[in-house]
C-alpha positions in Angstrom: 42.4 117.2 101.9 43.4 113.6 102.2 46.1 114.1 99.6 47.5 117.1 101.5 47.6 115.0 104.7 49.4 112.2 102.9 51.9 114.7 101.4 52.5 116.2 104.9 53.1 112.7 106.4 55.7 112.0 103.7 57.6 115.2 104.4 60.8 115.1 106.4 59.8 117.8 108.8 56.7 115.8 109.9 58.8 112.8 110.7 61.9 114.5 112.1 62.8 113.3 115.6 64.9 115.3 118.0 67.6 112.6 118.0 67.9 112.8 114.2 68.1 116.6 114.3 70.8 116.4 117.0 72.9 113.9 115.0 72.5 116.1 111.9 74.0 118.9 114.0 76.8 116.5 115.1 77.5 115.8 111.4 77.6 119.5 110.6 80.0 120.0 113.6 82.3 117.3 112.2 82.3 119.0 108.8 83.0 122.4 110.5 86.0 121.0 112.4 87.3 119.4 109.2 87.0 122.6 107.1 87.6 125.4 109.6 90.1 123.6 112.0 91.6 121.2 109.5 90.8 118.2 111.8 91.5 115.1 109.6 89.4 116.6 106.8 89.9 113.6 104.5 87.8 111.4 106.8 85.7 113.8 108.9 84.1 115.5 105.8 82.6 112.3 104.4 81.9 111.0 107.9 80.0 114.2 108.8 78.1 114.2 105.5 77.3 110.5 105.9 75.8 111.4 109.3 73.7 114.0 107.6 72.4 111.6 104.9 71.7 108.7 107.3 69.7 110.9 109.7 67.3 112.3 107.0 63.8 111.1 108.0 61.9 108.7 105.8 64.7 108.5 103.2 66.4 105.4 104.8 69.7 106.2 103.2 71.6 104.6 106.1 69.3 101.6 106.4 70.0 98.1 105.2 68.5 98.9 101.8 69.8 102.4 101.5 72.9 103.4 99.5 75.1 104.1 102.5 73.8 101.1 104.4 74.8 98.9 101.4 78.2 100.6 101.2 78.7 99.7 104.9 77.6 96.1 104.4 80.0 95.6 101.4 83.0 97.5 102.6 83.1 97.8 106.4 81.3 94.6 107.6 83.6 92.6 105.4 86.6 94.6 106.4 87.6 95.3 102.8 87.7 99.2 103.1 90.2 99.3 106.0 92.4 96.7 104.4 92.5 98.6 101.1 93.4 101.8 103.0 96.2 99.8 104.7 97.5 98.9 101.2 97.5 102.6 100.3 99.3 103.4 103.5 101.9 100.8 102.7 102.4 102.3 99.3 102.8 105.8 100.9 105.2 104.7 103.7 109.0 104.7 103.6 110.2 102.1 106.0 113.8 103.1 105.4 114.2 104.7 108.8 113.0 101.6 110.6 115.3 99.3 108.5 118.3 101.6 109.2 117.7 101.5 113.0 115.6 98.4 113.9 115.9 99.2 117.6 113.2 101.9 117.1 110.7 99.0 116.7 110.8 98.9 120.5 109.5 102.4 120.6 106.6 101.6 118.3 105.9 98.5 120.5 106.0 100.5 123.8 103.5 103.1 122.5 101.0 100.3 122.1 100.9 100.0 125.9 98.2 102.6 126.0 95.9 100.2 124.1 96.2 97.4 126.7 96.0 99.8 129.7 92.8 101.3 128.3 91.4 97.8 127.8 91.6 97.4 131.6 90.1 100.9 132.0 87.1 100.1 129.8 86.3 96.9 131.7 86.7 98.9 135.0 84.1 101.4 133.8 81.5 98.7 134.1 81.6 99.4 137.9 80.0 102.8 137.2 76.2 102.9 136.6 75.2 103.4 133.0 78.2 101.5 131.5 78.0 97.9 130.2 81.1 97.2 128.0 81.8 93.7 127.1 85.3 92.5 126.7 84.9 92.8 122.9 83.6 96.4 123.3 86.5 97.2 125.5 89.0 95.8 123.0 87.5 97.9 120.2 87.6 101.1 122.3 91.2 100.4 123.5 92.6 100.3 119.9 91.9 104.1 119.7 95.2 104.5 121.6 97.1 103.3 118.6 96.1 106.5 116.8 95.4 104.5 113.6 91.9 105.1 112.1 91.7 102.2 109.7 92.9 99.7 112.4 90.3 101.1 114.8 87.5 100.8 112.2 88.6 97.3 111.2 88.6 96.0 114.8 85.4 97.8 115.7 83.6 96.3 112.7 84.6 92.9 113.9 84.1 93.2 117.7 81.7 96.1 118.4 79.8 97.3 115.2 77.3 99.2 117.3 80.1 101.4 118.7 81.8 101.9 115.3 80.6 105.4 114.7 81.8 106.7 118.1 85.1 104.8 118.0 85.9 106.1 114.5 85.1 109.7 115.4 87.2 109.5 118.5 90.1 107.9 116.7 90.3 110.5 113.9 89.6 113.4 116.3 92.5 112.5 118.6 94.7 111.9 115.6 94.0 115.5 114.5 94.8 116.7 118.1 98.3 115.1 118.0 100.1 118.5 117.9 98.1 119.6 121.0 98.1 116.4 123.1 101.6 115.2 122.7 104.0 118.2 123.4 103.0 118.7 127.1 103.5 115.0 127.8 106.9 115.0 126.0 108.1 118.0 127.9 106.9 116.7 131.3 108.7 113.4 130.9 112.1 114.6 129.5 114.8 117.0 130.6 116.2 119.9 128.6 119.4 117.9 128.1 117.6 114.9 126.8 115.5 116.9 124.4 118.6 118.6 123.0 120.3 115.3 122.1 121.5 115.3 118.5 121.3 111.9 116.9 123.7 110.5 114.3 122.7 110.4 110.7 120.9 107.2 109.6 122.8 104.8 107.3 121.7 104.4 103.7 119.3 101.5 103.1 119.8 99.4 99.9 116.9 98.5 97.6 117.4 94.8 98.3 116.7 95.5 102.0 113.7 97.5 101.2 112.3 94.7 99.0 113.0 92.0 101.5 111.5 93.9 104.4 107.8 93.2 103.5 108.5 89.5 103.1 110.3 89.3 106.5 107.5 91.2 108.3 104.8 89.1 106.7 106.6 85.8 107.4 107.0 86.7 111.1 103.3 87.8 111.3 102.1 84.6 109.6 104.2 82.4 111.9 103.4 84.2 115.2 100.1 86.1 114.8 97.9 85.0 111.9 95.0 87.1 113.1 97.0 90.2 112.2 97.8 88.9 108.7 95.1 90.7 106.8 96.2 94.2 108.1 100.0 93.4 108.0 99.6 91.6 104.6 97.9 94.5 102.9 100.3 97.0 104.4 103.3 95.0 103.2 101.7 94.5 99.7 101.4 98.3 99.3 105.0 98.8 100.4 106.3 96.1 98.0 104.5 97.9 95.2 106.3 101.0 96.2 109.8 99.5 96.6 110.1 96.9 93.9 110.4 99.5 91.2 108.7 97.6 88.4 105.0 98.4 89.0 105.0 102.2 89.3 101.5 102.4 87.9 100.1 100.1 90.6 102.0 101.9 93.2 100.6 105.3 92.1 97.1 103.8 92.0 97.4 102.5 95.5 98.8 105.8 96.7 96.2 108.0 94.9 93.1 106.7 93.1 92.3 103.6 95.3 93.0 105.1 98.7 91.0 108.3 97.8 88.0 106.5 96.5 88.0 104.1 99.4 88.4 107.0 101.9 85.2 108.6 100.6 83.3 105.3 100.8 84.6 104.5 104.2 83.7 107.9 105.6 80.2 107.6 104.3 79.8 104.1 105.7 81.0 105.1 109.1 78.7 108.1 109.0 75.8 105.7 108.6 76.5 104.4 112.1 76.2 107.9 113.7 72.5 107.4 114.6 70.9 108.9 117.7 70.2 105.7 119.5 73.8 104.5 119.2 75.7 107.8 119.5 73.7 109.8 122.0 74.5 107.5 124.9 76.6 107.7 128.1 78.8 105.0 126.6 79.9 107.5 123.9 81.3 109.8 126.6 83.1 106.8 128.1 84.6 106.1 124.6 85.8 109.6 124.2 87.4 109.7 127.7 89.0 106.3 127.3 90.3 107.2 123.8 92.0 110.3 125.2 93.5 108.2 128.0 94.7 105.6 125.6 96.4 108.2 123.4 98.1 109.9 126.4 99.3 106.6 127.9 100.7 105.4 124.6 102.6 108.7 124.1 104.0 108.5 127.6 105.0 104.9 127.3 106.9 105.6 124.1 108.8 108.5 125.6 109.6 106.4 128.7 111.0 103.7 126.4 113.0 106.4 124.7 114.5 107.4 128.0 115.5 103.7 128.6 117.2 103.7 125.2 118.8 107.0 126.0 120.4 105.4 129.1 121.3 102.1 127.4 123.0 103.9 124.5 124.9 106.4 126.7 122.9 109.4 125.5 122.9 108.6 121.7 119.1 108.4 121.4 116.8 111.4 121.9 113.9 110.2 124.1 111.5 112.5 122.2 111.4 110.1 119.3 109.5 107.6 121.5 106.4 109.9 121.2 106.3 109.1 117.5 105.6 105.4 118.4 101.9 106.1 118.0 101.0 105.4 114.4 99.7 108.8 113.4 101.9 109.1 110.3 103.6 111.5 109.8 102.0 113.9 112.2 103.6 112.4 115.4 107.0 112.5 113.7 106.5 116.2 112.8 105.5 117.0 116.3 108.7 115.4 117.6 110.7 117.3 115.1 109.1 120.6 116.2 109.7 120.0 119.9 113.3 119.1 119.2 113.8 122.3 117.2 112.5 124.3 120.2 115.5 123.1 122.2 118.1 123.3 119.4 117.4 125.0 116.1 119.8 122.7 114.3 118.4 119.4 115.8 116.3 117.9 113.0 114.7 114.7 114.4 112.1 114.1 111.6 113.9 111.1 109.9 114.9 109.6 113.3 111.2 109.9 114.4 109.9 108.2 111.3 111.4 104.9 112.4 109.2 104.6 115.5 106.4 106.2 113.7 106.2 103.6 111.0 106.9 100.9 113.6 103.8 102.2 115.3 101.7 101.4 112.2 103.0 97.8 112.4 102.5 97.8 116.2 98.9 98.9 116.1 98.1 96.2 113.5 99.8 93.6 115.7 97.9 94.8 118.8 94.6 94.6 116.8 95.6 91.0 115.9 96.3 90.1 119.5 92.9 91.6 120.6 91.1 89.8 117.8 92.7 86.5 118.7 91.9 86.9 122.4 88.4 88.3 122.2 87.1 87.6 118.7 84.5 84.9 118.0 
């Protein structure tokens, strides 16, 4: 009888708490959204499965000595996984549209306004009962507005590790909702005439320009904002591997094997932070609301800067491309192209929108560097 009692006490069902069961349901929900609704499946599938594994009673898989807990300690606490993903993103990204029209950097910068507006909003939430965000917490939440998952994870791991799970889920969920969130904002802030503007074809970009670009960006970053150097540095390393033309094997590895393996590990590690005591809190609702606000404000700011450029250039810039300033690459650019085609079936804005889109990747990394410099220890 004693052996049977001991066996029962070692079983998961005897140790299952309601919070763990609820978080396992949340994990299943994330997997469902990834598979059935195609919501960022590359990240939400491993994050959801990581949540399942880390909430299994007794097993301790997500604890400090568990497999996923150790993956988190090695890859996320140190910041290595987000940086390796940034290298892969750099290897996958063509900065030609930005080099051909450098003025679109302003659109990528304007779209980061949502980050800093939401920082103020997160601090203001502390006036409501149940919220207690520090300035570091608010900074980590605000970066969701950049629509850049790896940057959000990198900053949250540095400033607010307890909120990492909620921030990562919010960031990738809103990235998946780009085609739903952005078009109404774009249409509300632009006229039919502005949306129908046909832009001139971009000039060709030489290989020398493409090779020099990573060095110029890294030099400026090192001189002006060293705290952003890890993110910008790995992004530019990946892009140099792509553009130099002599290390094709390394470029392919960064684009495929490395980024794929790290994505699995990163997803599992983030899933380990989806525990009931951290996720099932009023603060999580605040993070989701603030994340949505950050994303909407960033999109609106980019479009408004696009309208300014439309005026300054005498109607040569389509304001819609400003919405691509958030760094959801290439989803935001595709949404811009789709909205443009609705007004004129011959108006292809994809390549024009890629300029502010890739500028947004740089912009979100710079914004993270600013927040890290101002609020980091």
